[in-house]
C-alpha positions as MATLAB code, in Angstrom:
seq = 'MTAVGVGVLAARRLRGGDGLRLGPWQLLAGLAGGGIVLGSFLVESGAVAAGGVPSGFAWPIFWAGMAVALIAARSAFAHEGVDASTGPRDAPDDEG';
ca = [
      80.307   29.244  198.443;
      82.890   30.366  200.966;
      84.316   33.002  198.623;
      80.831   34.409  198.056;
      80.125   34.426  201.804;
      83.366   36.221  202.639;
      82.719   38.685  199.815;
      79.218   39.431  201.097;
      80.531   39.963  204.630;
      83.230   42.310  203.320;
      80.717   44.268  201.243;
      78.334   44.631  204.195;
      81.153   45.790  206.404;
      82.408   48.337  203.908;
      78.901   49.570  203.181;
      78.343   50.070  206.902;
      81.420   52.297  207.096;
      83.662   49.728  208.749;
      86.938   48.904  207.142;
      89.012   45.842  206.512;
      92.668   45.514  207.308;
      93.973   43.836  204.212;
      97.724   43.877  204.638;
     100.263   42.146  202.455;
     100.185   38.874  204.402;
      96.389   38.661  204.307;
      96.414   39.227  200.566;
      99.173   36.687  199.938;
      97.608   34.116  202.271;
      94.213   34.552  200.610;
      95.706   34.074  197.153;
      97.820   31.138  198.315;
      94.793   29.481  199.919;
      92.827   29.907  196.706;
      95.708   28.452  194.721;
      95.919   25.458  197.038;
      92.176   24.877  196.645;
      92.513   25.023  192.851;
      95.475   22.664  193.070;
      93.348   20.136  194.930;
      91.181   19.844  191.819;
      94.223   19.270  189.625;
      95.815   16.432  191.589;
      94.132   13.814  189.405;
      94.362   15.828  186.166;
      97.125   13.594  184.768;
      94.939   10.512  185.005;
      91.999   12.327  183.431;
      94.163   13.750  180.621;
      95.383   10.227  179.862;
      91.769    9.105  179.437;
      91.379    7.560  182.869;
      88.966    8.175  185.673;
      89.996   10.032  188.817;
      90.433    7.752  191.792;
      89.259   10.264  194.374;
      89.445   13.829  195.508;
      92.298   15.441  197.444;
      90.191   16.551  200.421;
      93.139   17.190  202.769;
      94.702   19.585  200.248;
      91.346   21.279  199.669;
      90.729   21.822  203.393;
      94.287   23.074  203.931;
      93.723   25.730  201.267;
      90.379   26.688  202.752;
      91.964   27.033  206.195;
      94.747   29.297  204.910;
      92.286   31.532  203.055;
      89.812   31.702  205.951;
      92.532   32.558  208.461;
      93.524   35.471  206.222;
      89.902   36.599  205.882;
      89.313   36.329  209.629;
      92.372   38.459  210.271;
      91.166   41.115  207.824;
      87.775   41.232  209.574;
      89.165   41.144  213.115;
      90.754   44.575  213.151;
      88.283   47.183  214.359;
      88.801   50.881  213.837;
      90.275   50.647  210.361;
      88.706   52.380  207.400;
      89.718   50.820  204.088;
      89.708   54.187  202.302;
      91.540   56.331  204.854;
      93.433   53.933  207.116;
      93.227   53.794  210.929;
      90.528   55.927  212.488;
      91.408   58.479  215.100;
      90.893   57.454  218.688;
      87.956   59.187  220.363;
      88.835   62.254  222.388;
      88.639   61.822  226.133;
      88.650   65.569  226.669;
      85.161   66.114  225.353;
];
């Protein structure tokens, strides 16, 4: 749900002519956060593979991954004046 929401916000922003600042750290943090979230689902995979029943869900790991990914997304959205296709926009002229 969160990935879809962030994707919709990014698409709206790009469609409106605003850009995103997706630098290397935002990209890596987003991927790492997604990996941590996926890892939270695999914590009990050994017990399930052995024919057992999972004892619970790793909520702290899940929320840590979500936080990392959302911090990266927030940073990408926070930078105004950046066009994803051309880079930073020129500052407006004060001379008229």
